[in-house]
N, CA, C and O atoms as CSV, one atom per row, in Angstrom:
chain,resi,resn,atom,element,x,y,z
A,1,UNK,N,N,27.983,106.224,76.627
A,1,UNK,CA,C,27.930,104.882,76.107
A,1,UNK,C,C,27.292,103.958,77.137
A,1,UNK,O,O,27.451,104.153,78.341
A,2,UNK,N,N,26.591,102.981,76.670
A,2,UNK,CA,C,25.997,101.993,77.547
A,2,UNK,C,C,26.290,100.603,77.007
A,2,UNK,O,O,26.822,100.456,75.907
A,3,UNK,N,N,25.948,99.603,77.768
A,3,UNK,CA,C,26.164,98.240,77.317
A,3,UNK,C,C,27.120,97.501,78.222
A,3,UNK,O,O,27.492,97.968,79.299
A,4,UNK,N,N,27.502,96.343,77.755
A,4,UNK,CA,C,28.401,95.478,78.515
A,4,UNK,C,C,29.857,95.862,78.279
A,4,UNK,O,O,30.175,96.645,77.383
A,5,UNK,N,N,30.726,95.299,79.095
A,5,UNK,CA,C,32.161,95.599,78.979
A,5,UNK,C,C,32.729,95.184,77.633
A,5,UNK,O,O,33.709,95.768,77.170
A,6,UNK,N,N,32.132,94.189,77.003
A,6,UNK,CA,C,32.660,93.724,75.715
A,6,UNK,C,C,32.000,94.409,74.517
A,6,UNK,O,O,32.178,93.968,73.381
A,7,UNK,N,N,31.247,95.472,74.755
A,7,UNK,CA,C,30.600,96.221,73.676
A,7,UNK,C,C,31.661,96.766,72.723
A,7,UNK,O,O,32.708,97.242,73.161
A,8,UNK,N,N,31.390,96.696,71.435
A,8,UNK,CA,C,32.365,97.139,70.427
A,8,UNK,C,C,32.626,98.638,70.465
A,8,UNK,O,O,33.570,99.116,69.834
A,9,UNK,N,N,31.809,99.383,71.192
A,9,UNK,CA,C,32.016,100.829,71.293
A,9,UNK,C,C,33.256,101.169,72.116
A,9,UNK,O,O,33.810,102.260,71.980
A,10,UNK,N,N,33.697,100.239,72.972
A,10,UNK,CA,C,34.822,100.501,73.862
A,10,UNK,C,C,36.135,100.048,73.244
A,10,UNK,O,O,36.183,99.075,72.491
A,11,UNK,N,N,37.206,100.775,73.576
A,11,UNK,CA,C,38.548,100.328,73.184
A,11,UNK,C,C,38.928,99.125,74.050
A,11,UNK,O,O,38.254,98.844,75.042
A,12,UNK,N,N,39.981,98.426,73.693
A,12,UNK,CA,C,40.402,97.256,74.461
A,12,UNK,C,C,40.742,97.615,75.904
A,12,UNK,O,O,40.380,96.887,76.828
A,13,UNK,N,N,41.431,98.727,76.099
A,13,UNK,CA,C,41.781,99.110,77.472
A,13,UNK,C,C,40.550,99.584,78.238
A,13,UNK,O,O,40.439,99.335,79.439
A,14,UNK,N,N,39.630,100.258,77.567
A,14,UNK,CA,C,38.383,100.656,78.229
A,14,UNK,C,C,37.594,99.424,78.672
A,14,UNK,O,O,37.011,99.412,79.757
A,15,UNK,N,N,37.577,98.396,77.836
A,15,UNK,CA,C,36.878,97.160,78.191
A,15,UNK,C,C,37.458,96.563,79.466
A,15,UNK,O,O,36.719,96.082,80.324
A,16,UNK,N,N,38.777,96.594,79.589
A,16,UNK,CA,C,39.415,96.062,80.793
A,16,UNK,C,C,39.036,96.874,82.023
A,16,UNK,O,O,38.771,96.315,83.087
A,17,UNK,N,N,39.011,98.190,81.873
A,17,UNK,CA,C,38.659,99.043,83.010
A,17,UNK,C,C,37.211,98.844,83.429
A,17,UNK,O,O,36.903,98.872,84.621
A,18,UNK,N,N,36.325,98.643,82.473
A,18,UNK,CA,C,34.921,98.381,82.800
A,18,UNK,C,C,34.788,97.039,83.506
A,18,UNK,O,O,34.043,96.909,84.478
A,19,UNK,N,N,35.510,96.050,83.013
A,19,UNK,CA,C,35.501,94.739,83.686
A,19,UNK,C,C,36.037,94.866,85.114
A,19,UNK,O,O,35.517,94.238,86.037
A,20,UNK,N,N,37.079,95.680,85.288
A,20,UNK,CA,C,37.631,95.907,86.624
A,20,UNK,C,C,36.581,96.515,87.540
A,20,UNK,O,O,36.382,96.044,88.660
A,21,UNK,N,N,35.917,97.550,87.075
A,21,UNK,CA,C,34.876,98.190,87.886
A,21,UNK,C,C,33.763,97.199,88.216
A,21,UNK,O,O,33.278,97.163,89.347
A,22,UNK,N,N,33.358,96.399,87.237
A,22,UNK,CA,C,32.302,95.411,87.460
A,22,UNK,C,C,32.717,94.376,88.502
A,22,UNK,O,O,31.942,94.057,89.403
A,23,UNK,N,N,33.930,93.852,88.384
A,23,UNK,CA,C,34.385,92.837,89.333
A,23,UNK,C,C,34.519,93.409,90.738
A,23,UNK,O,O,34.141,92.760,91.713
A,24,UNK,N,N,35.052,94.612,90.842
A,24,UNK,CA,C,35.189,95.221,92.163
A,24,UNK,C,C,33.828,95.478,92.782
A,24,UNK,O,O,33.646,95.289,93.984
A,25,UNK,N,N,32.877,95.905,91.978
A,25,UNK,CA,C,31.526,96.164,92.480
A,25,UNK,C,C,30.866,94.867,92.940
A,25,UNK,O,O,30.233,94.823,93.995
A,26,UNK,N,N,31.017,93.822,92.147
A,26,UNK,CA,C,30.326,92.560,92.431
A,26,UNK,C,C,30.980,91.748,93.544
A,26,UNK,O,O,30.278,91.091,94.313
A,27,UNK,N,N,32.301,91.779,93.647
A,27,UNK,CA,C,32.961,90.866,94.586
A,27,UNK,C,C,34.060,91.495,95.441
A,27,UNK,O,O,34.634,90.825,96.300
A,28,UNK,N,N,34.354,92.758,95.218
A,28,UNK,CA,C,35.448,93.432,95.937
A,28,UNK,C,C,36.791,92.731,95.745
A,28,UNK,O,O,37.657,92.767,96.619
A,29,UNK,N,N,36.943,92.100,94.594
A,29,UNK,CA,C,38.211,91.460,94.255
A,29,UNK,C,C,38.390,91.493,92.744
A,29,UNK,O,O,37.480,91.876,92.009
A,30,UNK,N,N,39.569,91.090,92.290
A,30,UNK,CA,C,39.878,91.069,90.862
A,30,UNK,C,C,40.355,89.653,90.517
A,30,UNK,O,O,41.261,89.125,91.163
A,31,UNK,N,N,39.752,89.054,89.515
A,31,UNK,CA,C,40.134,87.700,89.113
A,31,UNK,C,C,41.555,87.694,88.551
A,31,UNK,O,O,42.042,88.702,88.038
A,32,UNK,N,N,42.200,86.550,88.659
A,32,UNK,CA,C,43.568,86.403,88.149
A,32,UNK,C,C,43.658,86.691,86.647
A,32,UNK,O,O,44.587,87.379,86.225
A,33,UNK,N,N,42.722,86.189,85.819
A,33,UNK,CA,C,42.824,86.498,84.385
A,33,UNK,C,C,42.711,87.994,84.087
A,33,UNK,O,O,43.432,88.513,83.234
A,34,UNK,N,N,41.821,88.678,84.778
A,34,UNK,CA,C,41.677,90.124,84.547
A,34,UNK,C,C,42.915,90.859,85.046
A,34,UNK,O,O,43.405,91.769,84.378
A,35,UNK,N,N,43.421,90.474,86.205
A,35,UNK,CA,C,44.620,91.126,86.745
A,35,UNK,C,C,45.792,90.985,85.777
A,35,UNK,O,O,46.558,91.926,85.572
A,36,UNK,N,N,45.921,89.809,85.190
A,36,UNK,CA,C,46.986,89.560,84.223
A,36,UNK,C,C,46.798,90.426,82.975
A,36,UNK,O,O,47.755,91.018,82.476
A,37,UNK,N,N,45.572,90.497,82.480
A,37,UNK,CA,C,45.293,91.316,81.291
A,37,UNK,C,C,45.552,92.793,81.575
A,37,UNK,O,O,46.092,93.502,80.726
A,38,UNK,N,N,45.176,93.253,82.745
A,38,UNK,CA,C,45.442,94.646,83.119
A,38,UNK,C,C,46.948,94.901,83.190
A,38,UNK,O,O,47.426,95.961,82.786
A,39,UNK,N,N,47.688,93.919,83.708
A,39,UNK,CA,C,49.133,94.045,83.825
A,39,UNK,C,C,49.839,94.170,82.490
A,39,UNK,O,O,50.966,94.663,82.426
A,40,UNK,N,N,49.186,93.726,81.416
A,40,UNK,CA,C,49.756,93.887,80.075
A,40,UNK,C,C,49.677,95.327,79.583
A,40,UNK,O,O,50.368,95.700,78.635
A,41,UNK,N,N,48.838,96.137,80.225
A,41,UNK,CA,C,48.615,97.515,79.768
A,41,UNK,C,C,49.020,98.578,80.790
A,41,UNK,O,O,49.249,99.733,80.432
A,42,UNK,N,N,49.105,98.191,82.045
A,42,UNK,CA,C,49.362,99.167,83.098
A,42,UNK,C,C,50.502,98.704,83.991
A,42,UNK,O,O,50.672,97.509,84.229
A,43,UNK,N,N,51.281,99.660,84.480
A,43,UNK,CA,C,52.363,99.375,85.427
A,43,UNK,C,C,51.758,99.072,86.806
A,43,UNK,O,O,50.599,99.393,87.067
A,44,UNK,N,N,52.549,98.457,87.676
A,44,UNK,CA,C,52.066,98.098,89.011
A,44,UNK,C,C,51.519,99.296,89.778
A,44,UNK,O,O,50.480,99.190,90.430
A,45,UNK,N,N,52.214,100.445,89.708
A,45,UNK,CA,C,51.741,101.619,90.435
A,45,UNK,C,C,50.414,102.127,89.860
A,45,UNK,O,O,49.586,102.660,90.598
A,46,UNK,N,N,50.212,101.969,88.566
A,46,UNK,CA,C,48.948,102.373,87.955
A,46,UNK,C,C,47.816,101.437,88.378
A,46,UNK,O,O,46.696,101.887,88.620
A,47,UNK,N,N,48.103,100.151,88.467
A,47,UNK,CA,C,47.090,99.194,88.924
A,47,UNK,C,C,46.670,99.497,90.358
A,47,UNK,O,O,45.484,99.453,90.684
A,48,UNK,N,N,47.634,99.802,91.203
A,48,UNK,CA,C,47.325,100.159,92.580
A,48,UNK,C,C,46.462,101.414,92.617
A,48,UNK,O,O,45.501,101.488,93.382
A,49,UNK,N,N,46.800,102.385,91.804
A,49,UNK,CA,C,46.025,103.626,91.749
A,49,UNK,C,C,44.583,103.366,91.309
A,49,UNK,O,O,43.657,103.978,91.842
A,50,UNK,N,N,44.386,102.470,90.346
A,50,UNK,CA,C,43.023,102.123,89.914
A,50,UNK,C,C,42.222,101.535,91.077
A,50,UNK,O,O,41.054,101.877,91.265
A,51,UNK,N,N,42.846,100.657,91.849
A,51,UNK,CA,C,42.163,100.079,93.001
A,51,UNK,C,C,41.838,101.131,94.055
A,51,UNK,O,O,40.761,101.116,94.651
A,52,UNK,N,N,42.772,102.037,94.275
A,52,UNK,CA,C,42.557,103.102,95.259
A,52,UNK,C,C,41.420,104.017,94.816
A,52,UNK,O,O,40.568,104.381,95.626
A,53,UNK,N,N,41.401,104.386,93.552
A,53,UNK,CA,C,40.324,105.251,93.041
A,53,UNK,C,C,38.974,104.579,93.222
A,53,UNK,O,O,38.025,105.196,93.706
A,54,UNK,N,N,38.890,103.307,92.828
A,54,UNK,CA,C,37.621,102.584,92.958
A,54,UNK,C,C,37.204,102.470,94.426
A,54,UNK,O,O,36.031,102.636,94.759
A,55,UNK,N,N,38.168,102.188,95.295
A,55,UNK,CA,C,37.871,102.068,96.723
A,55,UNK,C,C,37.396,103.368,97.338
A,55,UNK,O,O,36.435,103.374,98.108
A,56,UNK,N,N,38.051,104.461,97.013
A,56,UNK,CA,C,37.652,105.758,97.546
A,56,UNK,C,C,36.265,106.155,97.046
A,56,UNK,O,O,35.463,106.716,97.793
A,57,UNK,N,N,35.993,105.862,95.784
A,57,UNK,CA,C,34.673,106.178,95.243
A,57,UNK,C,C,33.604,105.400,96.001
A,57,UNK,O,O,32.572,105.956,96.375
A,58,UNK,N,N,33.854,104.110,96.227
A,58,UNK,CA,C,32.870,103.289,96.939
A,58,UNK,C,C,32.691,103.778,98.366
A,58,UNK,O,O,31.564,103.860,98.854
A,59,UNK,N,N,33.783,104.103,99.041
A,59,UNK,CA,C,33.711,104.614,100.397
A,59,UNK,C,C,32.908,105.909,100.455
A,59,UNK,O,O,31.992,106.048,101.265
A,60,UNK,N,N,33.259,106.846,99.595
A,60,UNK,CA,C,32.573,108.142,99.615
A,60,UNK,C,C,31.099,108.013,99.248
A,60,UNK,O,O,30.256,108.676,99.851
A,61,UNK,N,N,30.778,107.176,98.276
A,61,UNK,CA,C,29.378,107.023,97.896
A,61,UNK,C,C,28.572,106.406,99.041
A,61,UNK,O,O,27.419,106.782,99.255
A,62,UNK,N,N,29.160,105.474,99.767
A,62,UNK,CA,C,28.466,104.866,100.901
A,62,UNK,C,C,28.232,105.887,102.010
A,62,UNK,O,O,27.136,105.949,102.567
A,63,UNK,N,N,29.237,106.681,102.336
A,63,UNK,CA,C,29.092,107.694,103.381
A,63,UNK,C,C,28.070,108.749,102.976
A,63,UNK,O,O,27.202,109.121,103.766
A,64,UNK,N,N,28.179,109.227,101.741
A,64,UNK,CA,C,27.245,110.261,101.262
A,64,UNK,C,C,25.809,109.744,101.288
A,64,UNK,O,O,24.899,110.458,101.709
A,65,UNK,N,N,25.604,108.509,100.841
A,65,UNK,CA,C,24.261,107.931,100.863
A,65,UNK,C,C,23.773,107.701,102.287
A,65,UNK,O,O,22.610,107.965,102.592
A,66,UNK,N,N,24.650,107.210,103.162
A,66,UNK,CA,C,24.254,106.876,104.534
A,66,UNK,C,C,23.848,108.105,105.338
A,66,UNK,O,O,22.909,108.048,106.132
A,67,UNK,N,N,24.549,109.206,105.137
A,67,UNK,CA,C,24.212,110.408,105.912
A,67,UNK,C,C,23.186,111.293,105.209
A,67,UNK,O,O,22.754,112.309,105.753
A,68,UNK,N,N,22.805,110.903,104.006
A,68,UNK,CA,C,21.732,111.618,103.314
A,68,UNK,C,C,22.117,112.968,102.756
A,68,UNK,O,O,21.318,113.905,102.786
A,69,UNK,N,N,23.335,113.082,102.245
A,69,UNK,CA,C,23.745,114.345,101.636
A,69,UNK,C,C,22.811,114.653,100.465
A,69,UNK,O,O,22.593,113.810,99.594
A,70,UNK,N,N,22.271,115.848,100.456
A,70,UNK,CA,C,21.342,116.264,99.404
A,70,UNK,C,C,22.082,116.446,98.085
A,70,UNK,O,O,23.218,116.920,98.060
A,71,UNK,N,N,21.435,116.069,97.000
A,71,UNK,CA,C,22.004,116.298,95.671
A,71,UNK,C,C,21.959,117.782,95.346
A,71,UNK,O,O,21.052,118.502,95.763
A,72,UNK,N,N,22.956,118.219,94.593
A,72,UNK,CA,C,22.978,119.599,94.153
A,72,UNK,C,C,21.855,119.796,93.133
A,72,UNK,O,O,21.690,118.980,92.226
A,73,UNK,N,N,21.095,120.857,93.277
A,73,UNK,CA,C,19.973,121.086,92.366
A,73,UNK,C,C,20.450,121.400,90.955
A,73,UNK,O,O,19.714,121.185,89.991
A,74,UNK,N,N,21.661,121.901,90.823
A,74,UNK,CA,C,22.181,122.295,89.513
A,74,UNK,C,C,22.862,121.145,88.769
A,74,UNK,O,O,23.131,121.264,87.574
A,75,UNK,N,N,23.143,120.036,89.453
A,75,UNK,CA,C,23.931,118.957,88.869
A,75,UNK,C,C,23.096,118.118,87.893
A,75,UNK,O,O,21.919,117.848,88.132
A,76,UNK,N,N,23.726,117.722,86.805
A,76,UNK,CA,C,23.073,116.828,85.832
A,76,UNK,C,C,22.864,115.460,86.459
A,76,UNK,O,O,23.664,115.025,87.288
A,77,UNK,N,N,21.804,114.786,86.072
A,77,UNK,CA,C,21.484,113.459,86.582
A,77,UNK,C,C,21.874,112.392,85.580
A,77,UNK,O,O,21.884,112.629,84.372
A,78,UNK,N,N,22.194,111.217,86.093
A,78,UNK,CA,C,22.453,110.062,85.223
A,78,UNK,C,C,21.117,109.601,84.646
A,78,UNK,O,O,20.077,109.753,85.287
A,79,UNK,N,N,21.141,109.040,83.445
A,79,UNK,CA,C,19.899,108.492,82.888
A,79,UNK,C,C,19.376,107.343,83.767
A,79,UNK,O,O,20.163,106.629,84.388
A,80,UNK,N,N,18.082,107.173,83.816
A,80,UNK,CA,C,17.482,106.120,84.632
A,80,UNK,C,C,16.947,104.976,83.767
A,80,UNK,O,O,15.949,104.340,84.106
A,81,UNK,N,N,17.620,104.729,82.657
A,81,UNK,CA,C,17.183,103.686,81.730
A,81,UNK,C,C,16.940,102.476,82.482
A,81,UNK,O,O,16.560,101.457,81.906
């Protein structure tokens, strides 16, 4: 699926998770309205886990890119639309 976080293809909770990823990518923080909306669907420990997952992904992607780890020749590529 492609498009914005508010695309009708996504479920309500998926839309929140996409908004979370977008906000973390853009500002490394989560706005109060989004945090509140996420809290309506996820427990505190789940919210912390989402932040940890996003943080680890960003850390690992930065390290992998910085040291020039070669891509696996067998791995599928993301579309370059």
